Each structure stands twice: as structure tokens, then as C-alpha cells.
N, C-alpha and C positions, 0 to 999 in steps of 0.2 A: 644648311641645308633645308634646316626647320623655317630659317626666315624665307626662304626663297619659295617653300611650300608655300605656307601663308600671305605672298606678298600680293596674290591675285583678288584677294579679300581686302587689299587697304580701299578708301577710297581715293580716288585718284584726284589729282590735282594738275592744273595748269601755269605756272609764273606764278601760285600761291593761291590761283583761285578753283575752290572744287569744283569740280564735272559733276556731282551727285544731281543737283538741279537739270542739268541737262539730261543725265540717263534718266531721268524722269520724266521728262517731260516729249523725248525721244517717240514712244511708243505712241502718243496720240495723232503722231503727224505720216505713222503706216495705216494708221485703219482707212480703208475706202470710202468718199463720205455720197450719201447716198444720190443718185445720178434722177436727173427729170427725164427719163425716156421708160417707155414701153417693154421693152427687151432690157434689161441689168446684164452689167457685168459678171462673169464667169465670177469672181473673186467675190465680188459684194453678194452675189446669189450662195456663193457658199457660205460667207461671213455670217449673213442672216440664217440659212439653217441653222449651222452651229448654234446662232445665241438662242434661236425661237429652241432647238431640244433640250438646251441646258436650261431656259428657264420650263420647261415643261418638265423634266425631272425633278428640278429643287423647288418648285412649287408648290406643286401638285397635292403631298401629302400637306402643305400649310394651311391653316384657316385665312378665309378671304382677307382679315384684319393684316396678314402679313403679306399679301398681292402689291399692298402700296410702296413695300419696299424692292420691290423685281430690277425696277433701273437701277437702284444703286448697288445690289447684289450683283447685277448680270456685267456692270459695268468695272465692278471691283473683279471680279474673276479674271474679264479677258485684259484688265490693266498688270495684272500677276504673271499670269500664264502669258503674255508678251513681253514681259521685265525678265521670267525664268527663262525661256526662249533663246530671247537675242543673248544674256550670257553664256549660253552656248558657242557662241560666234568664235571663232578667234581673235586673240586684243581688243575683248571687252569685260564688261563688269558688271557684274550681275548684284543689284543695289536690293537683292531679297535676301543676298548671306547677311546682308548688318542687322544685327540685333534691334538696332534701334529703328528703322524704318520699318521694320514688323511688327516692334512691340508699337510704334507709332499709328499705325495702322487698325492692330487687334486691340488696342485699350480704349481710342474712343468708341468703337463697335458695339465691343461689347459693353463699357456703360451706357451706351444707347439707349441695348434691351432690356437693364437693370432700371433704368426710369422710365422705359414705355410700363414696365409692369407694377413699378412702383405709386403710378399713375391709374394704371388701368384696372389693377385688383391687385391693391397693395399685401391685403388679408392673405389672399395665395400665398404671394409672393413670403410673408413672413411664416405662413407656416412649412413651408418648403424646409424653415431651417430647423423644423422640429415634429415631424410625423405624428399623429396622431398614434394615442398607445403608448409612447415611449415611455418603459421604466424609467421612474423618477431619480434614481442615481443614475442615469446615463444620459439626461438629460442638459447635464454643464459641456460633456466629453462631445455628445452629438451636434449639440448646438455649433462647437469650436470645429470639427473636423467638414460641417456643411458648410458654413463659413468659410474656412480655408478652401473646399475644393470650386467653391463660387467665383471668391476670389484669385486663383491661381489660374485659372480659365484664359485669360489673354494672354498670360507669359506663355502655357501652354501652346497657342496656339501663335505667338509667335517665335517662339522656340524650337515646333513641329517644323516650320517651315524652313525657317532657318538651317535647325539642323542636315535636315537630309539634304539642300541643296548644296550646300557646305561636304558634307563625306563625298557624294557624286563627284563633284571638282576636284577633290584629293583625290579620288581613286582613278577618275583620269590622267592625272598628272602625273600621279606616280604610274603607272600602265604605261604615259608615252613615255616616259624617260627613260624605263627598262628597254622601250620599245626599240629609243633610238641608240641604248647605247648597244644591243644586239645584234647589230645591223652590221658589223665589221667581225662579226664572230659568230655567229650560230646561226645561220637564215633561217634552218627549219624552226626554232624556236621563235624567232625575230616573226616569221607568217605566226607563230602560235599567237602570242604575245598583239599582234597587229590584228587580228580575227578578234580576241577578244576585247582589245577597245575597240574596234567598229560595234560589236552588240551593246557595249557599255553602254555608246554614245546613243543607241537605239532606247537603251535602258531610262538613260537619264533626257532622254526627249519625253519618255512616256513619264517621269518623277517631274516634270517641269509642269505638265500637264496634269496630272494627279494632283497633286501640291495643291496647284489654285483653286483647284474644285474643292478639296478635302478642308478648307480655310475657311472660303466662304457656306459651304454646305456645315459646317459646325455654328459657322454663327448664324446661319438661318433656325438651326438647333434652337439654338440660345435665344432666340425670338420667338420662335413658335414658343416654349414656357410662360412667357412674359406675356403674351396677347388674349 
């Protein structure tokens, strides 16, 4: 039972060839390309409106120095969001449930913000580890705590994204199994569990969108601290 529940999170293979690269490249083929017409397609219009609203809410609080990262962060958000939504389809695989992938996305971008801070304002970055007016006996402890809090940021980003999606998929599978089991026995209870499953699916769609937004939002806040 335990193995069958977690089999959905195993990286799929075909004839020994991993299919994870295909799962990562597929979302880019689904995005509509810009059209050379005065009247754009409805899907492209919705896509442009969504990206514009997202960029507006994300980068308005940032300084002008952070706006140059708008293309990178917006593309990352759309990419993660698409992976999360495709993972809700039947017989599909969700790459963002793999800690290796989420950590591989979070670590380089977090390191980028640290390098930018050390290049632009190294004194401010170092002072952040030891606030002014700290009592002398607390200096070693405070430096250790602040260093640890900064180092675990990419791990927290990766685990947050992976854990939320994994928990949702497990809940959906458990309720779906209960729904199928109750069909020949208790029809009223089956209707109740089916309704609960439908509501959970709607919730998972919201989680897929929100987690992609939160992932990039936290990266932008880390960037704001270092520009």
C-alpha cells in the first residue's frame, strides 16, 4: 500500500531512458507564440494579460535595479506553474515533487542574490549578520543564527514547493481510492467522497498556482535585500 502511494513520485523511465527531460521541455511547447497580427488570439491575449498583472504585482515593491530580473522571474513562475498544473492530469508526472529539481532551481538563484549583494554592497550584507548594538556575549550566537537562516533559504524554498505538491497528490489519491471502494457498498457516502475529491481538485489547482507565485516572490524578496 505504501509503495503504491509513492510510486507516482518516482521519475518515469521508458526502456531505461529517463523521461524527466521530456517532462521539463513539454511546457515550453504548450505556450502560444506571438502572432504577427493586429488582433491577437484569445489565448495569447489572456496569457499577456496574466503575465502583465503578475509582473506588476511582483516588481512594483522592488527598486529599479531589480526590474532587470523581470524576464527571468516571470519565465520561472510560468514554467513552475505549468509543471504543477500538468501534474494534476491523469497518468502524468509532476517534476516539482522531486527535491532534486526544486533544489536545483532554488540554489543557483539564491546564490545569485548573494553574489549580487556581495558585489554591490558587501558592507551591508556583512552587517546583516550582526546588527548594530548587539551585546558582546551574544555576538557569536547571533552570527551563527543569522548565517544558518541565510544558508537554509534555498532548502526552505525547495522543500516548501515539493512538500505542498506531494501532500496534495497523496490526499487526492487516498480520497480517490476511498471513492472507488465505496461505489458498490454505500452510494450516499460515495457521493460525499466524490464531492470532497472534486473540491480537493479545485484546491490543488489553487495550490499549484500559489506555490509557483510564492517561490518566485520569495526569490524576489531575497534579491531586494541585496540590491
